[in-house]
N, C-alpha and C positions, 0 to 999 in steps of 0.2 A: 317687670323683672322676670327673667328666666333663669331657673336654677337647674344645673346638671348634678345629679348625685350618683356616684359610684357606677358610671356608665361603662358598659362593656359592649362590644360588638364583634362578632365572629362570622366568617364565611366558611362553613365546613370546619376543618381543623385549624384554620388561619384566624388567629386573634388580631384584628385591625385596631381596635380601640381597647385600652386597658385601664379601667378604674379612673375615668375622667370625672373630676369635680370642678365645677366652675359657676360663677354667678355673673350674669349680664344684666347690668343695671339700666333702668329707664332714664332717658334723657342724656345718655352717653353713647359715644360710638365705640362699640366693642369689636376689636379685630381678632380673627383667628389667622395665625400665620404658621408657616412650616414649610419644609422642603416638599417637593413633589413625592407623592407616596407616603407621607408622614401620617396621614389619616384625617387631615383637617376637612377635606371634602366629605368624607364619610360621616364625620361629626355634624357637619352642617346638615347633611341629608337625614340624620337621625333626628336632629332637632325639629326639623319641618315635617317630619313624618313620611319621607320617602323610603326610609329604612326603619325597621323595628329593632330596638336594642335587644341584644341577648340578655342583658341584665341591666338594672338601673332605673332611675327616675328622671324625667324631664318635666319640670314644673313651670307652668305659665301662671304667674301670680298666684301660686299655691295650687293650681289645678294640674293634676297629673295626666299629661297628654298620653303617656304610654298605655294607661288603663282605661282611656276613654273608648266608647263604642264608635262604630263607623260613622254614625249619625253625628255624635258629638264632635268628632274630628272634623267633619265637614263644616260644622258650625263654627268651630275654632278657627278654621282656615279663612273665614270671612274677616277675622281680626288680623290677618296677615298680609303684608305686601311683599312682593318678591321682584328683584331685579336680577336678570340672568347675565351670564358672561357676554353673550351676544344680546343685543337690545330686545330680541325676540318680538318684533313688532309685526303686524300684519301688513304685508306689502300692498294689499288691495284695499286697504282702509286709509283714510286721511289721518293726519296727526290727531285731530279732534276726535274722530271715530275710534281711534286706538285708545285714547284716554277714556272715552266713554264706555269702552267694552265692558269692564268690570261693573260699572253702574247699570249698564243695560242687563247684565246677567244677574246681579245680586241685589240690586236696590229696588225700592217701590216708588221711586221718585218719578215725577211726570217728565216728559221729554224736555220741557223748558228747564226744569230743576237739574236734570242731568247735564244739560248743555251748559248751564251756568256753573255747576260744580267743576266740570271738565275745564272750562275757560279759566276759572280760578286756580286750578292746579297748573295749568300752563303758564299763567301769569307768574306763579310762585317759582317756576323754573326759568323765567325770563324768555319765554317763547311766544310772546304775543305777536300776532301777525303770520305765524306759521301754520295755523290750524287747518288750512285747506290744502297744505301740500302733503304730498306721499312720502313715505319713508325714504324711497330711492332719490328723492329730490332734495334731501337735507344731509348734512355731514354727520359722520359717526358721533361726534360729540353731542350734536343736537338730538340724534336718535337716542342716546343714553338719557339725556334730559326728558324726552318724551316718555321713556321707560319709567323714570323716577316719578313724573306727573301721574302715570297710569297706576303706579304702585301705591301712591298716596290718595288716590281718588276716593276710596272707601274709608278714609280716616283710620288706617290701621293702627293697632297698639304696638305691633311688632313688625319690624322691617328687616328682610334678609337680602343681602347682596352678595352675589357670587362673582368675584373679580370685576367690579364695575369699571375699572380702568383699563381693562384689557383691550389692546389695540389702539389706545389713544396716545397722543403726544403729551409730554410732560405738562405743558401749559393748560391743556384741556383736562388733563387728569386732576390738576389743581382745582379747577373750576367745579368738577364733580365732586371732589372731596369736600370742598367748602360748602357745596350745596347739600350734601348728605349730612354733614355736621350741623348746619344751620337748621335744617328740617327736623332733625332729631331733637334738638334743644327746643325748637319752637312748639313742636307737638308733643314733647315728652315721651317720645317712642322708645321702645327698646330695640336698638338697631345692632345687628350682627353682620360684620363684613368679613368675607373670606378674601384674603388678598395676598399677592406677591410683592406688592408695590411698597418698597421701603420708604418712599416719600410720604405715602399715606400713614404708615407707622409713626414717623416722626412728626407728622402734621396734625393728625386728628385722632391719634391713638389714645383715647381716654382710658381704655382698658384693653390690655392685650394678652391674649392666650397663646402661647407658643406650644405647638404639638410636635413632638419628636418621637419617631418610632412607635406611634400609637399611644403615647402617654403625654400628659401635661408636663412639659419640661420647665416651664417658667411663666410667671404671671406678673404683670406690672403695668406702668403706663409710659407714655412717650418720654417722661422726664427721667425714667429709670433705666431706659434702654442703654444709654451710654456707659453706665457703671456696672451693667450686668456682667456676671462672672461665667455664666453658662457658656461653655465653648461652642456647642452646637448652635445656640442662638446668635453668638458673635459670627460664626461662619455664615449664617444666613444674612444677618443685618448688614455686616461689613464686607460683603463679597465685592462690592464696587470699589473702585480706587477713591472716589469722593468720600464715601463713608468711613474708609480706612483712615483718610486724612483727618476727618472730623474726630474720630476715636483717638488718634494720636494727639491732637491738640488738647482734647479733653483730659487725656492721661497726663499731659505735661503741666496741667494746671493744678494737679493734685499735690 
């Protein structure tokens, strides 16, 4: 579990995050959503330690990440897995070598053990048979699955995903969503996903934090989105004609 308490972040005179309080539970897919410029990316970067909060606490299972020493933060990051907006794979390494990379860097396993673990992760994301291919030889969706396999190679307690469906078609996005949701439940990870994808919100949003103008504007789950009265949230979620129709049908049933 990750808890955010009274979090503020300023850049000079500009206050970007204002008194954010949130709890991200283990075994659930926790989504951070918001318009561009709302502060959600800054929030994610504070949580993982790329930015230091101006004020407030970030607690990883009760451990205050903000007050940790540099060495303690390095140790903590070994408990984190990260999936970037682009898959961020190494083009010169095979799929297997990409997944093995964090194991090579941070584990004390033998080569045989590292290879076995990497193959287990590739099997979990349904990529058996692709291990000797290079990133340029596989599709964008397969690259994202390699990135997921690499992110879980060290059995992280916390998984962070920045726009994991960016650039993917709807069908492939659904596969990635289901994979992330399944892995989160299977390994009881604390998963936080930064997303613009409203299909993800409605499909895997176990816990949703809506950030608006630097503040937490709404919190709930996918079953509560349809009945939300927050106008800014509705403007974001129901921007597409499809979701407007769904909202209209939902309202007509009341």
